[in-house]
Each structure stands twice: as C-alpha cells, then as structure tokens.
C-alpha positions in Angstrom: -142.6 -43.3 76.6 -142.5 -39.9 76.8 -140.0 -37.3 75.7 -139.2 -37.3 78.9 -137.9 -41.0 79.8 -135.5 -40.6 77.1 -134.3 -37.2 78.2 -134.1 -38.4 81.8 -132.6 -41.9 80.5 -130.0 -40.0 78.5 -129.1 -38.0 81.3 -128.5 -40.7 83.8 -126.3 -42.8 81.5 -124.3 -39.4 81.7 -124.4 -39.1 85.3 -123.5 -42.4 86.2 -120.5 -43.3 83.7 -118.8 -40.1 85.2 -119.7 -40.9 88.7 -118.3 -44.1 88.2 -115.1 -43.0 87.4 -115.2 -39.7 89.6 -115.5 -42.8 92.4 -112.6 -45.6 91.0 -110.6 -42.1 91.3 -110.9 -41.2 94.7 -111.7 -44.0 96.6 -110.1 -47.8 96.5 -111.8 -50.0 93.8 -113.3 -52.7 95.8 -114.9 -50.2 98.7 -116.2 -48.3 95.7 -118.0 -50.8 94.2 -119.2 -52.5 97.4 -121.0 -48.3 98.1 -122.5 -48.4 94.5 -123.8 -52.3 94.9 -125.0 -51.2 98.6 -126.9 -48.3 97.0 -128.4 -50.0 94.5 -129.9 -52.9 96.3 -130.7 -50.2 98.7 -133.0 -48.3 95.8 -133.9 -51.5 94.2 -135.3 -52.8 97.4 -137.7 -49.3 97.3 -138.2 -49.8 93.9 -139.9 -53.4 94.1 -141.8 -52.2 97.5 -143.8 -49.5 95.8 -147.0 -50.8 94.3 -146.9 -47.7 91.4 -145.0 -45.7 89.5 -143.1 -43.2 91.8 -140.5 -41.3 89.5 -138.3 -40.3 92.5 -137.7 -44.1 93.1 -137.7 -44.9 89.7 -135.5 -42.5 88.5 -133.1 -43.3 92.0 -132.7 -46.8 90.6 -131.6 -46.3 87.2 -129.1 -43.8 88.2 -127.4 -46.4 90.8 -128.3 -49.4 87.8 -126.1 -46.9 85.5 -123.4 -46.5 88.4 -122.7 -50.2 89.0 -123.8 -50.9 85.3 -120.5 -49.1 84.4 -118.3 -50.1 87.5 -119.3 -54.0 86.6 -118.5 -53.0 82.9 -115.0 -51.8 83.2 -113.9 -54.0 85.8 -113.8 -56.7 83.0 -111.5 -54.4 81.2 -109.3 -52.4 83.7 -108.9 -55.3 86.4 -109.5 -58.8 84.3 -107.8 -57.2 81.0 -110.3 -57.9 78.8 -110.7 -56.0 75.4 -113.6 -53.6 75.3 -114.6 -55.3 71.9 -115.1 -59.1 73.9 -116.8 -57.4 76.9 -119.1 -56.5 74.0 -119.5 -59.4 72.6 -120.2 -61.3 75.9 -123.0 -58.6 76.7 -124.9 -58.8 74.0 -124.6 -62.9 74.3 -125.5 -62.5 78.1 -128.6 -59.9 76.7 -129.8 -61.8 74.4 -129.6 -65.1 77.3 -131.7 -62.8 79.5 -134.6 -61.7 76.7 -134.8 -65.4 75.6 -135.8 -66.2 79.3 -138.1 -63.5 80.1 -139.6 -64.2 76.4 -140.2 -68.0 77.2 -141.0 -67.0 80.3 -143.6 -64.9 79.8 -144.1 -64.8 76.2 -143.6 -60.8 76.2 -140.9 -58.4 76.1 -143.4 -55.4 76.6 -142.6 -52.8 79.5 -146.4 -51.9 79.4 -147.2 -55.6 80.4 -144.4 -55.3 84.1 -147.5 -56.3 86.2 -146.1 -59.2 88.5 -143.1 -58.9 90.6 -141.4 -61.7 88.4 -142.0 -59.9 85.6 -140.0 -56.6 87.3 -136.9 -59.0 87.8 -136.8 -59.7 84.7 -136.8 -56.0 83.3 -134.8 -54.7 85.8 -132.1 -57.5 84.7 -132.6 -56.5 81.3 -131.8 -52.9 82.5 -128.8 -53.4 84.2 -127.4 -55.8 81.5 -128.0 -52.8 78.7 -126.1 -50.4 80.5 -123.1 -53.1 80.8 -123.6 -53.3 77.2 -123.6 -49.9 76.0 -120.8 -49.0 78.5 -118.2 -51.7 76.6 -120.0 -50.6 73.2 -118.8 -46.6 74.1 -115.7 -48.0 75.7 -114.7 -49.7 72.1 -116.1 -46.7 69.8 -114.0 -44.7 71.8 -110.6 -46.5 72.4 -110.4 -49.3 70.0 -112.1 -47.3 67.2 -109.8 -44.5 68.1 -113.4 -42.3 67.4 -112.9 -40.2 70.2 -116.4 -39.8 72.9 -117.1 -36.5 70.5 -117.5 -38.3 67.8 -118.7 -41.7 69.4 -121.4 -39.6 70.8 -122.3 -37.7 67.5 -122.3 -41.5 66.3 -124.8 -43.3 68.6 -127.2 -40.0 68.3 -127.5 -41.0 64.5 -128.0 -44.6 65.3 -130.6 -44.0 68.3 -132.8 -41.8 65.5 -133.0 -45.7 63.6 -135.5 -47.3 65.5 -137.4 -43.5 66.2 -137.6 -43.6 62.3 -138.4 -47.6 61.2 -141.0 -48.0 64.0 -142.6 -44.3 62.6 -141.8 -45.0 58.7 -141.6 -48.8 58.5 -143.7 -49.9 61.0 -140.8 -52.0 63.1 -142.4 -53.8 66.0 -142.8 -51.4 68.8 -140.7 -53.3 71.8 -137.9 -54.0 69.7 -137.8 -49.9 68.5 -137.9 -49.8 72.3 -135.2 -52.2 73.2 -132.9 -51.2 70.2 -133.0 -47.6 71.3 -132.4 -47.9 75.1 -129.1 -49.7 74.4 -128.2 -47.1 72.5 -129.3 -44.7 74.8 -126.0 -45.7 77.5 -123.5 -44.5 74.8 -124.7 -42.2 73.6 -125.4 -40.5 77.6 -121.3 -41.7 78.4 -119.6 -40.5 75.8 -121.0 -37.1 75.8 -120.5 -37.1 79.3 -116.9 -38.5 79.1 -116.0 -35.7 76.4 -117.1 -33.5 78.7 -115.4 -34.4 81.4 -111.8 -36.0 80.8 -108.7 -34.3 79.9 -107.5 -32.2 76.7 -105.1 -35.2 75.7 -107.9 -37.6 75.6 -110.0 -35.0 73.5 -112.6 -33.9 76.4 -113.3 -30.6 77.7 -111.9 -31.3 81.2 -114.6 -29.9 83.1 -113.9 -33.0 85.2 -116.1 -36.0 86.4 -116.9 -34.3 89.6 -118.5 -30.8 88.2 -119.8 -33.4 85.2 -121.1 -36.1 87.6 -122.8 -33.0 90.1 -124.8 -30.5 87.0 -126.2 -33.8 85.6 -127.3 -35.0 88.5 -129.0 -31.2 89.6 -130.8 -31.4 85.9 -132.4 -34.9 86.8 -133.6 -33.7 89.8 -135.1 -30.9 88.4 -136.9 -33.1 85.6 -137.3 -35.8 88.6 -139.3 -33.2 90.5 -141.2 -31.5 87.2 -142.6 -35.3 86.6 -143.6 -35.7 90.3 -145.4 -32.6 90.4 -147.4 -32.6 87.1 -147.8 -36.4 86.5 -146.8 -35.6 83.2 -145.1 -39.4 82.7 -148.5 -41.1 84.7 -150.7 -42.5 82.5 
C-alpha cells in the first residue's frame, strides 16, 4: 500500500461522513438511503466488471461505501435508538464474523490475494463493515465519551500510528496491521470532517457539511486523477 492509498482512504471517510449528514438534512431519510444505495450498487457493479485496478472506479466505490456505511450505522442510533456503545459492539461482532467466514473459505485475509470474484465479495463486505464500525466508534468517542470531534480525531490519529509502528518495529503480522489501520481510518477521517463541518455549539468550525464534502471531493478527484495519469499506485 502506498501513501496515496492511505491519504485518499482517510479523505473518503471524511467525505462519506459529511455527505451522509448533508443528504440526511436535505432529503427525506428514506430517499437519501435509497439514493446512496443505488449509487453504491452502480459503483460496485462497475468495480466487479473491471478486470484490473482502475483508480476512479475503485475510489468511487470506496466513497459510496463510506456514504452508505455511515447511513447504516447512523440508522441504528437515530432510527432505532440503539446506543453508540451497543452499535460499536454489534459491528465488532459483525466484522469478526466476516473475517472468520472469509478466512475459513479462502485461508487468507490478504488483499494481495484477491484474484477471484468470491474473494472480492468478501473484501467489499469487509470494507462495508469496517466503515459502519468506524462510524459507530467515532460517534461513541465524540458523543458518548464526550471527547468531542477534534479530540477524537487526535486520539484516532495516535491510534492509527500504532499498527504501523508495531509492523515496522515488532514485525506484527502484515495482514493484521493492515486491517487494524484500515478500521481506524474511518473514525479518524470522520472525526476531523465533523469537526470542520458542525456548528460551534457542537465544538466544530461551522464550515458546513456541504462545503466540507465539496472540498474533500475536489481533493480526492485531484489525487485520483494524479494516480490515473502517473500509475503511482499500480503494481
């Protein structure tokens, strides 16, 4: 994984968070979920049809997973009234189950071994679950634990460095280190994006979820365009 992967991944998590919030306040919630679901299905259809890595297709899919995954996690709290701690535990169990089924079926969780349609299905199921888990964890940190969005972002920035250090210094298993960091990208990006977008009363900069989403979209498009032109992230 190149540095570009991690930068864009964190940016998409932030964009997914603010875009989900923006749509939820501008559209009927049911319509917002249906729209996000339709766009996710379309982007994944393109991804599965592609026979090789195409940056704009892949990152469009990741972004739509981010938006829809945020809505899925928020629905448990807002619609069903489930506490963030409970939803976090639920998604931890769900992610563990996905990993277990994937490993039993394929004997590997490495992204470098995704060479069949079934493994790609497992991969995207894992990505979706990590986004939902990260959303619940970030909200639990900011709201339930009363850390606020900025402090939560700082905490997750420290935590995401731990797998990298453990891999580099202690030779932690590369697959475990990757997925540990991958899960943490979600609450990291979402916490800082929320901090920029929410009102002063909620401890944010009050830039607005719409403008923050637009700015992140432009930055992501710039990175993806650069990777498309240079192939910096292609093996």
